[in-house]
DRENDO-1510 file (C-alpha; in Angstrom, 1 decimal, always signed):
<recs>
REC; n; res; u; v; w
REC; 1; MET; +232.1; +18.7; +26.0 .
REC; 2; ALA; +233.4; +17.0; +22.9 .
REC; 3; THR; +230.9; +15.2; +20.7 .
REC; 4; LEU; +231.9; +11.5; +20.4 .
REC; 5; ILE; +231.1; +9.3; +17.5 .
REC; 6; PRO; +231.2; +5.7; +18.5 .
REC; 7; GLY; +232.6; +2.7; +16.7 .
REC; 8; ARG; +235.7; +4.3; +15.1 .
REC; 9; ALA; +238.6; +2.0; +15.6 .
REC; 10; GLY; +242.2; +3.2; +16.0 .
REC; 11; THR; +241.3; +6.6; +17.5 .
REC; 12; PRO; +242.8; +8.3; +20.5 .
REC; 13; SER; +239.8; +7.5; +22.7 .
REC; 14; GLU; +240.0; +4.3; +24.7 .
REC; 15; GLY; +236.3; +3.4; +24.2 .
REC; 16; GLY; +236.6; +3.2; +20.4 .
REC; 17; ALA; +235.0; +6.7; +20.0 .
REC; 18; MET; +236.4; +9.8; +18.4 .
REC; 19; SER; +235.5; +13.5; +18.7 .
REC; 20; LEU; +233.6; +15.3; +16.0 .
REC; 21; SER; +236.8; +17.3; +15.1 .
REC; 22; GLU; +238.7; +14.0; +14.8 .
REC; 23; HIS; +235.9; +12.6; +12.6 .
REC; 24; LEU; +236.0; +15.7; +10.4 .
REC; 25; GLY; +239.8; +15.5; +10.2 .
REC; 26; GLU; +239.7; +12.0; +9.0 .
REC; 27; LEU; +237.1; +12.9; +6.4 .
REC; 28; ARG; +239.4; +15.7; +5.2 .
REC; 29; GLN; +242.3; +13.3; +4.9 .
REC; 30; ARG; +240.2; +10.9; +2.8 .
REC; 31; LEU; +239.1; +13.7; +0.6 .
REC; 32; ILE; +242.6; +15.0; +0.1 .
REC; 33; VAL; +243.9; +11.5; -0.8 .
REC; 34; SER; +241.0; +11.2; -3.3 .
REC; 35; PHE; +241.6; +14.6; -4.8 .
REC; 36; ILE; +245.3; +13.8; -5.2 .
REC; 37; ALA; +244.5; +10.5; -6.9 .
REC; 38; PHE; +242.1; +12.3; -9.2 .
REC; 39; ILE; +244.7; +14.9; -10.2 .
REC; 40; LEU; +247.4; +12.2; -10.9 .
REC; 41; ALA; +244.9; +10.2; -12.8 .
REC; 42; ALA; +243.8; +13.2; -14.8 .
REC; 43; VAL; +247.5; +13.8; -15.8 .
REC; 44; VAL; +247.7; +10.3; -17.0 .
REC; 45; ALA; +244.4; +10.8; -19.0 .
REC; 46; TYR; +245.8; +14.0; -20.5 .
REC; 47; VAL; +248.9; +12.2; -21.7 .
REC; 48; PHE; +246.8; +9.3; -23.2 .
REC; 49; TYR; +244.1; +11.6; -24.5 .
REC; 50; ASP; +244.3; +10.1; -28.1 .
REC; 51; GLN; +243.8; +6.6; -26.9 .
REC; 52; ILE; +240.9; +7.5; -24.6 .
REC; 53; LEU; +239.2; +9.5; -27.4 .
REC; 54; ARG; +239.6; +6.6; -29.8 .
REC; 55; PHE; +237.9; +4.4; -27.2 .
REC; 56; PHE; +234.9; +6.7; -27.1 .
REC; 57; LEU; +234.9; +7.0; -30.9 .
REC; 58; HIS; +235.0; +3.3; -31.5 .
REC; 59; PRO; +231.2; +2.8; -31.6 .
REC; 60; TYR; +230.9; +5.7; -34.0 .
REC; 61; CYS; +233.7; +4.4; -36.2 .
REC; 62; VAL; +232.1; +1.0; -36.4 .
REC; 63; GLN; +228.9; +2.5; -37.7 .
REC; 64; ALA; +230.7; +5.0; -39.9 .
REC; 65; ARG; +232.7; +2.2; -41.6 .
REC; 66; LEU; +229.5; +0.3; -42.3 .
REC; 67; ALA; +228.1; +3.4; -44.0 .
REC; 68; GLY; +231.3; +4.2; -45.8 .
REC; 69; ASN; +231.8; +7.4; -43.9 .
REC; 70; HIS; +234.7; +9.0; -42.0 .
REC; 71; CYS; +234.4; +8.8; -38.2 .
REC; 72; ALA; +236.1; +12.1; -37.2 .
REC; 73; LEU; +234.2; +14.6; -35.0 .
REC; 74; THR; +233.7; +18.2; -36.1 .
REC; 75; VAL; +234.4; +21.4; -34.2 .
REC; 76; PHE; +233.2; +24.9; -35.1 .
REC; 77; GLY; +235.4; +27.1; -32.9 .
REC; 78; PRO; +239.1; +27.5; -32.2 .
REC; 79; LEU; +238.7; +26.6; -28.5 .
REC; 80; ASP; +236.4; +23.6; -29.0 .
REC; 81; ALA; +239.2; +21.1; -29.5 .
REC; 82; PHE; +241.0; +22.2; -26.4 .
REC; 83; MET; +237.7; +22.0; -24.4 .
REC; 84; VAL; +237.2; +18.5; -25.7 .
REC; 85; ARG; +240.7; +17.5; -24.3 .
REC; 86; LEU; +239.9; +19.0; -20.9 .
REC; 87; ASN; +236.6; +17.2; -20.7 .
REC; 88; VAL; +238.1; +13.9; -21.8 .
REC; 89; THR; +240.9; +14.4; -19.2 .
REC; 90; ALA; +238.3; +15.0; -16.4 .
REC; 91; TYR; +236.2; +12.0; -17.3 .
REC; 92; GLY; +239.3; +9.8; -17.7 .
REC; 93; GLY; +240.8; +11.0; -14.5 .
REC; 94; LEU; +237.6; +10.3; -12.6 .
REC; 95; PHE; +237.4; +6.8; -14.1 .
REC; 96; LEU; +241.0; +5.9; -13.4 .
REC; 97; ALA; +240.9; +7.3; -9.8 .
REC; 98; SER; +237.5; +5.7; -9.0 .
REC; 99; PRO; +239.0; +2.6; -7.3 .
REC; 100; ILE; +241.1; +4.7; -5.0 .
REC; 101; ILE; +238.1; +7.0; -4.3 .
REC; 102; VAL; +235.9; +4.0; -3.5 .
REC; 103; PHE; +238.7; +2.5; -1.3 .
REC; 104; GLU; +239.0; +5.8; +0.7 .
REC; 105; LEU; +235.3; +5.9; +1.2 .
REC; 106; TRP; +235.5; +2.3; +2.4 .
REC; 107; ARG; +238.3; +3.2; +4.8 .
REC; 108; PHE; +236.2; +6.1; +6.2 .
REC; 109; VAL; +233.0; +4.1; +6.6 .
REC; 110; THR; +234.3; +0.7; +7.8 .
REC; 111; PRO; +235.4; +1.5; +11.3 .
REC; 112; GLY; +231.9; +2.7; +12.2 .
REC; 113; LEU; +230.3; -0.5; +11.0 .
REC; 114; LYS; +229.3; -3.4; +13.3 .
REC; 115; ALA; +230.9; -6.9; +12.8 .
REC; 116; ASN; +227.9; -8.3; +10.9 .
REC; 117; GLU; +227.7; -5.2; +8.7 .
REC; 118; LYS; +231.4; -5.4; +7.8 .
REC; 119; ARG; +230.8; -8.9; +6.5 .
REC; 120; TYR; +228.6; -7.6; +3.8 .
REC; 121; ALA; +230.5; -4.3; +3.2 .
REC; 122; ILE; +233.3; -5.6; +1.0 .
REC; 123; PRO; +231.1; -7.7; -1.3 .
REC; 124; PHE; +228.7; -4.8; -1.7 .
REC; 125; ALA; +231.6; -2.4; -2.5 .
REC; 126; VAL; +233.2; -4.7; -5.0 .
REC; 127; SER; +229.8; -5.5; -6.6 .
REC; 128; THR; +228.9; -1.8; -6.9 .
REC; 129; VAL; +232.0; -0.9; -8.8 .
REC; 130; ALA; +232.0; -4.1; -10.9 .
REC; 131; LEU; +228.4; -3.7; -11.9 .
REC; 132; PHE; +228.8; +0.0; -12.7 .
REC; 133; PHE; +231.7; -0.8; -15.1 .
REC; 134; LEU; +229.8; -3.7; -16.6 .
REC; 135; GLY; +226.8; -1.4; -17.3 .
REC; 136; ALA; +229.1; +1.2; -18.9 .
REC; 137; PHE; +230.7; -1.5; -21.0 .
REC; 138; VAL; +227.3; -2.8; -22.2 .
REC; 139; ALA; +226.3; +0.7; -23.2 .
REC; 140; TRP; +229.6; +1.1; -25.1 .
REC; 141; LEU; +229.0; -2.2; -27.0 .
REC; 142; THR; +225.4; -1.3; -27.8 .
REC; 143; PHE; +226.0; +2.3; -29.0 .
REC; 144; PRO; +227.0; +1.3; -32.6 .
REC; 145; HIS; +223.6; -0.3; -33.1 .
REC; 146; ALA; +221.9; +2.7; -31.5 .
REC; 147; LEU; +223.7; +5.1; -33.9 .
REC; 148; GLY; +222.7; +2.8; -36.9 .
REC; 149; PHE; +219.1; +2.9; -35.8 .
REC; 150; LEU; +219.1; +6.7; -35.3 .
REC; 151; HIS; +220.7; +7.2; -38.7 .
REC; 152; ALA; +218.2; +4.9; -40.4 .
REC; 153; VAL; +215.3; +6.8; -38.9 .
REC; 154; GLY; +216.7; +10.1; -40.2 .
REC; 155; GLY; +216.8; +8.7; -43.8 .
REC; 156; SER; +219.5; +8.3; -46.4 .
REC; 157; ASN; +219.5; +12.0; -47.4 .
REC; 158; ILE; +221.0; +13.0; -44.0 .
REC; 159; ASN; +224.8; +12.9; -43.5 .
REC; 160; ASP; +226.2; +12.3; -40.0 .
REC; 161; LEU; +228.3; +15.3; -38.8 .
REC; 162; PHE; +228.8; +15.1; -35.0 .
REC; 163; THR; +230.3; +17.7; -32.7 .
REC; 164; PRO; +232.4; +16.4; -29.8 .
REC; 165; SER; +230.0; +17.9; -27.2 .
REC; 166; LYS; +226.9; +16.2; -28.7 .
REC; 167; TYR; +228.6; +12.9; -29.4 .
REC; 168; LEU; +230.6; +12.5; -26.2 .
REC; 169; GLY; +227.7; +13.9; -24.1 .
REC; 170; LEU; +225.4; +11.2; -25.5 .
REC; 171; ILE; +227.7; +8.2; -25.1 .
REC; 172; ILE; +228.9; +9.3; -21.6 .
REC; 173; ALA; +225.4; +9.9; -20.5 .
REC; 174; LEU; +224.4; +6.4; -21.8 .
REC; 175; MET; +227.4; +4.8; -20.1 .
REC; 176; VAL; +226.6; +6.5; -16.8 .
REC; 177; ILE; +222.9; +5.7; -16.9 .
REC; 178; PHE; +223.6; +2.0; -17.8 .
REC; 179; GLY; +226.2; +1.9; -15.0 .
REC; 180; ALA; +223.7; +3.3; -12.5 .
REC; 181; THR; +220.8; +1.0; -13.5 .
REC; 182; PHE; +223.1; -2.0; -13.2 .
REC; 183; GLU; +223.3; -1.3; -9.5 .
REC; 184; PHE; +219.7; -2.6; -9.4 .
REC; 185; PRO; +220.6; -6.0; -7.8 .
REC; 186; VAL; +222.7; -4.3; -5.2 .
REC; 187; VAL; +219.8; -2.2; -4.1 .
REC; 188; LEU; +217.4; -5.2; -4.0 .
REC; 189; VAL; +219.8; -7.4; -2.1 .
REC; 190; GLY; +220.5; -4.6; +0.3 .
REC; 191; LEU; +216.8; -4.2; +1.0 .
REC; 192; GLU; +216.5; -7.9; +1.5 .
REC; 193; ILE; +219.4; -8.0; +4.0 .
REC; 194; ALA; +217.9; -5.0; +5.9 .
REC; 195; GLY; +214.5; -6.8; +6.1 .
REC; 196; VAL; +212.6; -4.2; +4.1 .
REC; 197; LEU; +211.9; -6.7; +1.3 .
REC; 198; LYS; +211.5; -10.5; +1.3 .
REC; 199; PRO; +212.4; -12.8; -1.6 .
REC; 200; GLN; +208.8; -14.0; -1.5 .
REC; 201; GLN; +207.5; -10.5; -2.1 .
REC; 202; LEU; +209.8; -10.0; -5.1 .
REC; 203; ALA; +208.7; -13.3; -6.5 .
REC; 204; HIS; +205.1; -12.3; -6.1 .
REC; 205; TRP; +205.7; -9.0; -7.8 .
REC; 206; ARG; +207.6; -10.6; -10.8 .
REC; 207; ARG; +204.9; -9.9; -13.5 .
REC; 208; PRO; +204.3; -6.2; -12.7 .
REC; 209; ALA; +208.1; -5.8; -12.2 .
REC; 210; ILE; +208.7; -7.0; -15.8 .
REC; 211; VAL; +206.3; -4.4; -17.1 .
REC; 212; ILE; +207.8; -1.6; -15.0 .
REC; 213; ILE; +211.4; -2.5; -15.9 .
REC; 214; VAL; +210.6; -2.5; -19.7 .
REC; 215; ILE; +208.8; +0.9; -19.4 .
REC; 216; PHE; +211.7; +2.3; -17.3 .
REC; 217; ALA; +214.3; +1.1; -19.8 .
REC; 218; GLY; +212.4; +2.8; -22.6 .
REC; 219; VAL; +212.1; +6.1; -20.7 .
REC; 220; VAL; +215.6; +6.5; -19.3 .
REC; 221; THR; +217.7; +5.5; -22.3 .
REC; 222; PRO; +218.8; +8.9; -23.8 .
REC; 223; SER; +219.3; +7.5; -27.3 .
REC; 224; SER; +215.6; +6.3; -27.4 .
REC; 225; ASP; +216.5; +3.3; -29.6 .
REC; 226; PRO; +215.2; -0.3; -29.2 .
REC; 227; PHE; +218.7; -1.7; -29.0 .
REC; 228; SER; +219.7; +0.3; -25.9 .
REC; 229; MET; +216.3; -0.3; -24.3 .
REC; 230; LEU; +216.7; -4.1; -24.7 .
REC; 231; ALA; +220.3; -4.0; -23.6 .
REC; 232; MET; +219.1; -2.3; -20.4 .
REC; 233; ALA; +215.9; -4.2; -19.8 .
REC; 234; VAL; +217.1; -7.7; -20.3 .
REC; 235; PRO; +220.0; -7.5; -17.7 .
REC; 236; MET; +217.7; -5.8; -15.2 .
REC; 237; LEU; +215.2; -8.6; -15.6 .
REC; 238; VAL; +218.0; -11.1; -15.0 .
REC; 239; PHE; +219.2; -9.1; -12.0 .
REC; 240; TYR; +215.7; -9.1; -10.6 .
REC; 241; GLU; +215.5; -12.9; -10.8 .
REC; 242; ALA; +219.0; -13.3; -9.4 .
REC; 243; SER; +218.1; -11.0; -6.4 .
REC; 244; ILE; +215.2; -13.3; -5.5 .
REC; 245; HIS; +217.5; -16.4; -5.4 .
REC; 246; ILE; +220.3; -14.5; -3.6 .
REC; 247; GLY; +217.8; -13.3; -1.0 .
REC; 248; LYS; +216.5; -16.9; -0.5 .
REC; 249; PHE; +220.0; -18.1; -0.1 .
REC; 250; LEU; +220.9; -15.4; +2.5 .
REC; 251; THR; +217.6; -16.1; +4.4 .
REC; 252; ARG; +218.4; -19.8; +4.6 .
REC; 253; LYS; +221.9; -19.0; +5.8 .
REC; 254; ARG; +220.6; -16.6; +8.4 .
REC; 255; ARG; +218.2; -19.3; +9.7 .
REC; 256; ARG; +221.0; -21.9; +10.0 .
REC; 257; ALA; +223.1; -19.4; +11.9 .
REC; 258; LYS; +220.4; -18.8; +14.4 .
REC; 259; THR; +219.8; -22.6; +15.0 .
REC; 260; THR; +223.5; -23.4; +15.6 .
</recs>
């Protein structure tokens, strides 16, 4: 007997269900489309490698100009420069293809959602992508100050000489961590909608949450500088407060819907 997975629209079954093999076939189709999108985006990133590398180097160049230094990176092996291009191509391809990948994930998940779940799905998907990119952009803007702080701590007798792996690894890690932590309000609002948390609980936990957020920001920032810590902690505190108000708004809206 074929295993049926309910709730999938547009399938061969009359009852809105599809077999496990059809489910896996659709998953394979989504993965193939996502992979093709990544390959095409990686080709674009390879062609525009210089522009992408300049984007990542901008924070370093800002700090280098202030110190009167040159902002080029240094390699120590004949294959290092080529590996840098491959890494930048991979990161750039993933970034450029991410909207299509998220869309394919959305196309795969949506038919299995209930009507009330679909109502929240699009705002959550859009908010997730937008907040991740916002976090990455904040990290990129903050990084020159982080480099200035780290250079000052080392002292004036130390010259900056960065290799691509060390520099790009740090800034990309910082952008990814910032992007991930900026998903904080999506998680809180999702828990409120699911009924796991209530806005009143978040409001009651506000003071200990402030302490935990500040400690968390100080621990997870890979550059370990106060600028990055504040750039992460302050938005998270704002997001925490915003999640309380959004939760209250959704609660009132849900109550009105039940009374009508």
